[in-house]
C-alpha positions as a printed Julia matrix, in Angstrom:
563×3 Matrix{Float64}:
 -14.28  -25.69   -1.62
 -15.88  -22.7    -3.0
 -15.61  -21.28   -6.23
 -13.95  -17.85   -5.17
 -10.39  -16.83   -5.57
  -8.1   -15.75   -3.27
  -8.55  -12.65   -2.12
  -6.91   -9.95    0.39
  -8.61  -11.06    3.54
  -6.25  -10.3     6.14
  -5.55  -13.07    9.14
  -5.21  -10.7    11.56
  -8.84   -9.48   11.24
 -10.23  -11.77    7.82
 -13.65   -8.94    7.36
 -14.96   -9.37    4.12
 -14.75   -6.02    2.92
 -15.51   -6.96   -0.42
 -18.48   -8.34    0.27
 -18.99   -5.15    2.96
 -18.58   -2.84   -0.09
 -21.28   -4.57   -2.47
 -23.76   -5.23   -0.25
 -26.92   -3.18   -1.77
 -28.01   -2.1     2.22
 -25.01    0.01    2.08
 -22.47    1.3     4.73
 -24.93    2.27    7.51
 -26.73    5.62    8.34
 -26.86    8.77   10.57
 -30.01   10.34   11.61
 -31.88   13.15    9.11
 -31.07   15.66   10.95
 -27.08   15.35   10.76
 -27.18   15.69    7.21
 -24.77   17.79    5.64
 -22.72   17.78    9.11
 -18.86   18.85    8.42
 -16.49   15.97    9.0
 -12.98   16.99    8.11
 -10.89   14.71    6.54
  -7.02   15.2     6.81
  -5.24   14.06    3.58
  -6.22   13.31    0.16
  -4.29   10.28   -0.77
  -6.54    6.99   -1.95
  -7.63    6.28    2.07
  -8.55   10.18    2.21
 -10.78   10.37   -0.83
 -12.02    6.77   -0.42
 -13.45    7.98    3.5
 -14.96   11.08    2.18
 -16.24    9.39   -0.88
 -17.96    6.99    1.53
 -18.92    9.49    4.02
 -20.94   12.11    0.97
 -23.21    8.59    0.44
 -24.32    9.03    3.83
 -25.15   12.19    3.58
 -22.27   13.83    5.45
 -20.08   16.82    4.47
 -16.24   15.82    4.09
 -13.68   18.74    4.45
 -11.03   17.21    2.8
  -7.31   18.79    3.35
  -4.51   18.25    1.39
  -1.05   19.76    1.45
  -0.05   18.75   -2.05
  -1.51   16.44   -4.74
  -4.66   14.56   -4.89
  -3.76   10.76   -4.76
  -1.05   10.69   -2.22
   1.92    7.8    -3.18
  -0.42    7.14   -5.83
   1.41    9.78   -7.63
   1.36    9.77  -11.84
   4.17   11.92  -13.14
   4.33   12.85  -17.46
   7.06   13.14  -19.21
   7.07   17.19  -20.62
   7.79   16.19  -24.54
   4.81   14.09  -24.38
   2.96   14.42  -22.06
   0.44   11.03  -23.06
   3.4     8.93  -21.8
   3.14    8.45  -17.55
   4.9     6.83  -14.97
   3.84    5.94  -11.18
   6.23    7.19   -8.8
   4.38    5.5    -5.93
   1.86    2.02   -6.44
   2.02    0.85  -10.06
   0.96   -3.06   -9.77
  -2.34   -3.96   -7.42
  -2.79   -7.64   -6.84
  -6.2    -8.81   -8.44
  -6.49  -10.48   -4.72
  -7.5    -6.51   -3.61
 -11.07   -7.55   -4.14
 -11.95   -3.59   -2.18
  -9.51   -1.55   -4.56
 -10.85   -3.31   -7.72
 -14.6    -2.49   -6.15
 -13.94    1.25   -6.61
 -11.41    0.45   -9.83
 -14.57   -1.38  -11.83
 -16.79    0.99  -10.12
 -15.28    4.31  -12.28
 -15.06    1.53  -15.48
 -11.29    2.31  -15.19
  -9.07    0.01  -17.49
  -6.34   -1.81  -16.59
  -3.28   -4.11  -17.92
  -1.36   -7.11  -16.98
   1.74   -5.63  -15.13
   5.25   -7.05  -16.27
   6.83   -8.14  -13.21
  10.17  -10.01  -13.93
   9.06  -14.02  -14.85
   5.34  -13.44  -14.73
   3.13  -13.76  -17.67
   2.92  -11.4   -19.75
   6.34  -10.3   -19.39
   8.15  -11.23  -22.81
  11.91  -12.6   -20.69
  13.94  -11.72  -17.56
  17.11  -11.51  -17.08
  18.95  -12.74  -13.45
  22.2   -11.42  -13.48
  23.94  -11.87   -9.74
  27.85  -12.04   -9.68
  28.2   -11.48  -12.97
  26.66  -14.05  -14.64
  23.9   -13.88  -16.61
  20.64  -15.94  -16.91
  18.11  -15.6   -19.69
  14.84  -16.91  -19.87
  11.48  -16.27  -21.98
   9.86  -19.46  -19.69
  10.39  -19.44  -15.88
  10.51  -23.1   -16.62
  13.48  -22.82  -18.4
  15.57  -21.2   -14.93
  18.86  -22.77  -14.05
  18.43  -25.66  -11.78
  19.96  -23.44   -9.37
  17.16  -21.13   -9.45
  14.71  -23.48   -9.04
  16.2   -24.77   -5.77
  16.13  -21.3    -4.56
  12.15  -21.18   -5.5
  11.65  -24.47   -3.96
  13.29  -23.88   -0.85
  10.97  -20.65   -0.3
   8.06  -23.11   -0.74
   8.77  -25.62    1.18
   9.74  -22.84    3.9
   6.4   -21.79    3.98
   4.73  -24.91    4.09
   6.47  -26.3     6.47
   7.08  -23.25    8.91
   4.11  -21.35    8.07
   1.04  -23.73    7.15
   0.71  -22.31    3.99
  -1.22  -24.32    1.91
  -4.3   -24.4     5.39
  -4.28  -21.02    5.42
  -4.33  -20.32    1.76
  -7.44  -22.66    1.74
  -9.02  -21.09    4.72
  -8.9   -17.41    2.58
 -10.63  -18.69   -0.43
 -13.46  -20.43    1.59
 -13.62  -16.93    3.94
 -13.47  -19.58    6.63
 -13.05  -16.99    9.55
 -12.54  -19.29   12.67
 -10.09  -21.62   10.23
  -7.72  -18.5     9.49
  -7.4   -17.14   13.01
  -7.04  -20.61   14.36
  -3.92  -20.88   12.31
  -2.89  -17.1    12.45
  -3.16  -16.6    16.38
  -1.03  -19.88   16.8
   2.07  -18.2    15.03
   1.75  -14.74   16.46
   3.67  -15.2    19.85
   5.99  -17.11   17.76
   7.13  -15.3    14.77
   6.13  -11.42   16.49
   9.73  -11.43   17.14
  11.11  -13.1    14.44
  12.7   -11.3    11.34
  11.95  -12.18    8.14
  15.95  -13.57    7.31
  15.61  -15.44   10.69
  12.33  -16.89    9.37
  14.33  -18.56    6.2
  17.86  -18.92    7.82
  15.86  -21.14   10.56
  13.69  -22.55    8.23
  15.24  -26.58    7.79
  14.17  -26.14    4.15
  17.25  -23.53    3.23
  19.54  -24.98    5.92
  19.52  -27.7     3.66
  20.03  -25.2     0.49
  22.82  -22.94    2.19
  23.67  -20.18    2.05
  24.42  -19.52   -1.57
  20.88  -20.06   -1.81
  19.35  -17.66    0.63
  21.93  -15.02   -0.6
  20.18  -15.65   -4.44
  16.54  -15.16   -2.76
  17.6   -12.25   -1.29
  18.58  -10.64   -4.61
  16.33  -12.02   -6.86
  13.01  -13.26   -4.77
  10.33  -14.96   -6.78
   7.57  -12.59   -7.95
   7.83   -8.92   -8.06
  11.77   -9.41   -7.61
  14.4    -9.42   -4.68
  13.2    -9.28   -0.76
  16.42   -8.89    0.62
  15.55   -5.1     1.24
  12.77   -6.75    3.66
  14.9    -8.97    5.39
  15.15   -6.87    9.06
  11.02   -6.84    8.48
   9.06   -8.93   10.87
   8.3   -12.3     8.76
   4.47  -11.42   10.22
   4.51   -8.3     7.12
   5.62  -11.02    4.58
   3.31  -13.9     5.5
   0.68  -11.28    4.85
   1.66  -10.89    1.63
   2.34  -14.42    0.27
  -0.91  -16.28    2.12
  -3.09  -13.6    -0.06
  -0.99  -13.6    -3.36
  -0.6    -9.99   -2.7
   3.13  -10.26   -4.73
   1.74  -11.81   -7.8
  -1.08  -11.1   -10.46
  -0.63   -7.84  -10.38
  -2.19   -5.51  -13.1
  -1.42   -1.75  -13.51
  -4.13    1.3   -14.34
  -4.11    2.47  -17.83
  -2.95    5.89  -17.7
  -1.98    5.91  -14.48
  -2.79    4.81  -10.89
  -3.2     8.55  -10.38
  -6.51    8.21  -12.58
  -7.97    6.47   -9.93
  -8.2     8.6    -6.83
  -8.62   11.89   -9.31
 -12.0    10.03  -10.71
 -13.56    9.14   -6.98
 -13.01   13.02   -6.26
 -14.89   13.76   -9.47
 -17.47   11.08   -9.5
 -21.29   11.3    -8.58
 -22.67    8.24   -7.26
 -26.34    7.38   -7.6
 -27.11    5.93   -4.73
 -26.37    9.21   -2.05
 -28.73   10.43    0.96
 -28.97   14.3     1.33
 -27.01   15.57   -1.5
 -28.87   16.29   -4.98
 -27.65   14.24   -8.25
 -24.67   15.21  -10.06
 -22.92   15.75   -6.15
 -18.9    14.8    -6.46
 -16.48   15.29   -3.82
 -15.33   17.84   -6.17
 -18.02   20.05   -6.36
 -18.35   19.78   -2.77
 -15.08   21.56   -2.45
 -15.38   24.01   -5.38
 -13.07   22.07   -7.33
 -10.11   21.86   -4.98
  -9.2    20.32   -1.17
  -8.82   22.3     1.28
  -4.95   22.69    2.3
  -2.02   21.86    4.22
  -3.1    20.85    7.93
  -0.73   22.98   10.23
  -2.35   22.67   13.37
  -5.3    19.95   14.97
  -6.47   20.39   19.0
  -9.31   19.69   20.89
 -11.57   22.35   22.17
 -13.57   23.49   25.67
 -16.96   22.88   23.14
 -18.71   19.97   24.26
 -19.66   17.76   20.77
 -21.08   14.15   19.82
 -20.49   10.87   22.2
 -19.09   13.29   24.87
 -16.01   14.33   23.44
 -15.24   17.47   23.27
 -15.02   19.2    19.62
 -12.13   19.68   17.56
 -10.42   22.67   15.53
  -8.3    22.06   12.52
  -6.34   25.04   11.44
  -4.43   25.11    7.84
  -1.12   26.08    6.87
  -1.97   30.34    6.17
  -4.71   30.52    9.35
  -8.11   28.94    8.43
  -9.66   28.01   11.25
 -12.63   24.91   11.18
 -14.44   23.22   13.85
 -15.14   19.12   13.53
 -17.55   17.33   15.49
 -15.13   14.27   13.96
 -11.94   14.19   12.13
 -10.04   11.38   10.19
  -6.96   11.58    9.98
  -5.26    9.64    6.77
  -1.29   10.91    6.35
   1.47    9.37    6.9
   1.14    9.1    11.1
   4.88    9.97   12.11
   3.01   13.48   10.95
   1.15   14.13   13.49
   4.23   14.21   15.82
   6.19   16.45   13.26
   4.78   17.62   10.2
   1.58   18.73   12.27
   1.09   20.41   15.42
  -1.06   18.41   17.6
  -2.55   18.74   20.91
  -1.29   15.37   22.4
  -4.71   15.01   24.64
  -6.03   13.92   21.04
  -4.68    9.91   21.82
  -3.73    8.09   24.62
  -0.25    7.6    25.21
   0.03    4.24   24.14
  -1.27    5.42   20.86
   1.23    8.0    20.66
   3.85    5.09   21.74
   2.46    2.64   18.91
   2.52    5.94   16.15
   6.43    6.55   16.88
   7.68    3.56   17.08
   6.43    2.77   13.64
   8.86    1.33   10.94
   8.6     3.37    7.49
  10.35    1.55    4.39
  12.56    3.86    2.2
  11.74    3.4    -1.58
  13.29    5.4    -4.77
  12.52    5.2    -8.52
  13.89    6.94  -11.64
  12.41    6.42  -14.95
  13.44    7.77  -18.38
  11.17    7.59  -21.79
  12.38    6.25  -25.01
  11.83    6.76  -28.75
   9.8     3.44  -28.56
  10.0    -0.37  -27.33
  13.55   -1.4   -28.6
  13.72   -4.23  -26.27
  11.5    -5.61  -28.33
  13.86   -5.95  -31.16
  15.38   -9.64  -31.21
  19.18  -10.04  -31.51
  19.96  -11.2   -35.39
  22.79  -13.7   -33.36
  21.26  -15.1   -30.44
  17.81  -14.85  -30.9
  17.29  -13.1   -27.66
  15.41  -10.16  -26.64
  17.74   -6.86  -26.8
  16.79   -6.35  -23.36
  14.42   -7.74  -20.86
  12.97   -7.24  -17.05
  15.92   -7.41  -15.13
  16.75   -8.57  -11.58
  20.55   -7.88  -10.53
  23.0    -7.74   -7.69
  24.41   -4.02   -9.02
  23.09   -0.88   -8.01
  20.02   -0.84   -9.54
  18.5    -4.45   -8.44
  15.26   -4.54  -10.28
  14.25   -2.43  -13.89
  11.3    -2.91  -16.04
  10.58   -2.11  -18.83
   7.13   -0.49  -20.22
   5.34   -0.27  -23.14
   2.73    1.55  -24.48
   2.43    0.32  -27.64
   4.64    0.5   -30.98
   3.76    3.67  -32.26
   4.48    5.46  -28.78
   7.18    5.99  -26.9
   8.12    3.72  -23.97
   9.28    3.96  -20.62
  11.96    2.16  -18.61
  12.37    2.6   -14.68
  15.58    2.05  -14.44
  15.59    1.35  -11.1
  13.11    0.22   -8.32
  14.99    0.0    -4.91
  14.2     0.0    -1.46
  15.91    0.79    1.87
  19.46    0.45    1.98
  19.58    0.35   -2.17
  17.09    3.69   -1.89
  18.94    5.63    0.27
  21.73    4.92   -2.06
  20.27    7.31   -4.4
  19.2     9.84   -1.75
  21.69   12.3    -2.25
  22.13   12.09   -6.22
  20.78   14.42   -8.8
  18.44   12.61  -11.59
  21.15   12.79  -14.07
  23.8    11.37  -11.91
  21.17    8.31  -10.77
  20.58    7.64  -14.64
  24.33    7.69  -15.42
  24.95    5.49  -13.11
  21.45    3.29  -13.5
  22.88    3.64  -17.66
  26.6     1.8   -16.32
  25.6    -0.59  -14.57
  22.69   -2.23  -17.39
  25.52   -1.28  -20.07
  27.87   -3.94  -18.04
  24.61   -6.35  -18.57
  23.76   -5.75  -21.97
  26.91   -5.08  -23.66
  26.49   -3.38  -27.03
  22.72   -2.74  -26.71
  22.51    1.09  -27.15
  20.5     2.11  -24.68
  21.35    6.06  -24.83
  20.52    6.57  -28.27
  16.57    5.52  -27.86
  16.23    8.44  -24.51
  14.23   11.48  -25.46
  14.12   14.25  -22.35
  14.92   14.16  -19.07
  14.89   11.7   -16.37
  12.33   11.3   -13.7
  12.89   10.49   -9.94
  11.7    10.13   -6.49
  13.01    9.16   -2.87
   9.89    8.85   -0.84
  11.97    9.35    2.43
  13.3    12.72    1.36
   9.44   14.11    0.36
   8.1    15.74    3.84
   4.91   14.65    3.57
   5.44   11.87    3.28
   9.31   10.41    5.26
   9.04    7.13    3.74
   7.34    4.99    0.91
   4.82    3.28    3.4
   5.65    1.04    7.05
   6.37   -2.0     7.51
   6.99   -3.55   10.84
   9.92   -4.41   12.58
   9.93   -7.68   14.67
   7.86   -6.93   18.2
   5.83   -4.31   16.53
   2.6    -6.58   16.53
   1.09   -4.86   19.65
   1.61   -1.71   18.09
  -0.36   -2.24   15.0
  -3.28   -4.05   16.96
  -3.88   -0.5    18.92
  -3.28    1.44   15.58
  -6.1    -0.56   13.93
  -8.56   -1.41   16.05
  -8.89    2.58   16.94
 -11.48    2.7    14.83
 -13.56    1.39   17.41
 -13.82    3.82   20.72
 -16.13    2.31   22.84
 -14.12    1.59   25.0
 -11.81    5.14   24.74
 -11.59    8.03   27.22
 -14.18   10.64   26.07
 -11.4    13.06   25.98
  -9.84   10.96   23.0
 -12.8    10.33   20.75
 -13.92   11.51   17.66
 -10.46   11.86   15.78
  -9.99    8.61   13.84
  -6.79    7.07   12.13
  -6.82    5.53    8.69
  -4.17    5.31    5.47
  -2.46    2.12    4.72
   0.35    2.37    7.33
  -2.79    2.03   10.39
  -3.69   -1.16    8.15
  -1.82   -4.59    8.31
  -1.01   -4.78    4.76
   0.83   -1.09    4.66
   2.12   -0.49    1.16
  -0.52   -1.93   -0.3
  -3.48   -0.14   -1.81
  -6.04   -2.49   -0.48
  -5.09   -1.38    3.05
  -5.71    2.32    2.57
  -8.98    1.09    1.36
 -10.05   -0.92    4.53
  -8.83    1.44    7.12
 -10.38    4.04    5.35
 -14.0     1.87    5.7
 -13.17    1.54    9.25
 -12.99    5.2     9.83
 -16.43    5.19    8.12
 -17.79    3.38   10.21
 -16.07    4.81   13.53
 -17.31    8.25   12.22
 -21.24    6.42   11.98
 -21.0     5.61   15.51
 -19.36    8.6    16.98
 -22.01   10.49   15.07
 -24.95    8.28   16.75
 -25.97    6.34   13.43
 -26.08    2.74   12.83
 -25.12   -0.03   10.31
 -27.69   -1.28    7.83
 -29.01   -4.55    9.37
 -28.46   -6.52    6.59
 -24.57   -5.23    6.24
 -23.27   -5.7     9.74
 -19.54   -3.05    9.33
 -16.22   -3.98   10.52
 -16.68   -2.87   14.45
 -19.39   -5.29   15.21
 -16.81   -8.13   14.54
 -13.55   -6.85   16.2
 -14.6    -9.29   19.43
 -15.53  -11.92   17.42
 -12.42  -12.3    15.26
 -10.57   -9.13   15.63
  -6.52   -8.93   16.03
  -5.61  -10.91   18.96
  -4.17   -8.76   22.21
  -1.03  -10.07   23.13
  -0.05   -9.88   26.58
   1.76   -7.02   27.93
   3.88   -8.2    31.48
   3.6    -4.75   33.67
   7.08   -3.1    34.55
   8.78   -4.21   37.45
   8.52   -1.75   40.58
  11.78    0.13   41.9
């Protein structure tokens, strides 16, 4: 077996993006006469910044547009009373299997730390509280038999019904043929199956009974409860567990936003065309362009048989480009931006509109110190623990900045229906309800006396620039995802649809994980290079060269009956 570790080698398209990035031959080239050619990049989230950064290295001039702040959903907030104390409102924990993501984390020299998920190794203790019954453990091996049965039922379901062990072995060995053999055999069986349907139909959970399924939904294992994902396609879940995306997480010291901001300001050493010291920040005079209001075709012929594209900012400035990369959540292309319908074929618009987004809410408070590390003099237990509960909070995280610094409690991290319960409430009201629940779980612990300053909260579905946390396909959505993901290869597109490329984690197979933002950005870079008449490095062929060989399987679509 290979000595490599597990990685996010996605079963739909097992292309090794980390090897692609590490190859000294680079990501390709464009004709020298095109050096300095402007390419619009809409959105300065992680995918947009990665795209712009790699285009700049190739000698092109990315023109980045951003409606709010660099980083997108890698958004870090600071507490006003102690600006050095931060909390991550979006992405906050990154699996070490995200090899392409960590390429940039390592390149920039960012410090990371073991993220304290419930029951994870760096976590001092975890409390599970369901139906009013509280379980305290410092070692997962000490979980009551019932919870061990729940965990084993999940593992058994994956082994028996999803070829889990064979798939992980193939991913570790980067055996693309075996990965595709296993995955493609599962697609038609599971494309229309929900997560809940998968576990309810598994023999393991049938034998265990409903109470075990219920507890699995409330508690889950690894990063917390799973039931808010129950309506989603089981394929979404398998992509996560096959690649250990739900385990071995690390956080970025100082906040996740440090990654896109550092990349924005980084001057790479191996650029074409641009002088040493050039960065995305310097190319933009320190700040990206503003919010995009309109994207339309012109009558002017550009590259690859396509007409050029006009991008208009909110306050009226218009520029024309031969290539555009859109990294915003795709719903915004029909709701937030006046978009020329002719930019995409009808089938792609259908895929965009059918996207299903997860809601997500977080509420943080700062406390004077990590008081939860004190032990109860009677029981010997820590005063508070990472908490999983069926109360409103659902999941509570304790984030330690050191004994000499204020600490942070993520009072509640919720998804979908649970997140919508908080949507209409103020930050203060949310905090009060969350504290009420925690006081039931930890009677006698005076949490309130430690709170400093005001709570910080977010509901991503209420943000007009996002309209949700991330995409999660529903059963039957595989065909839509295949269209969105493969759009970067435009060889078979009509000329009137070429020249605009989709990227961002909602285009990826691993929406919700920063790895997908990175890899779809790299796909878009490949597509732009081809569109402009460039080519891959001979020693480092890019993702588009392998779509025919082991790209996503195209499921049959029966034609509609004629009336």
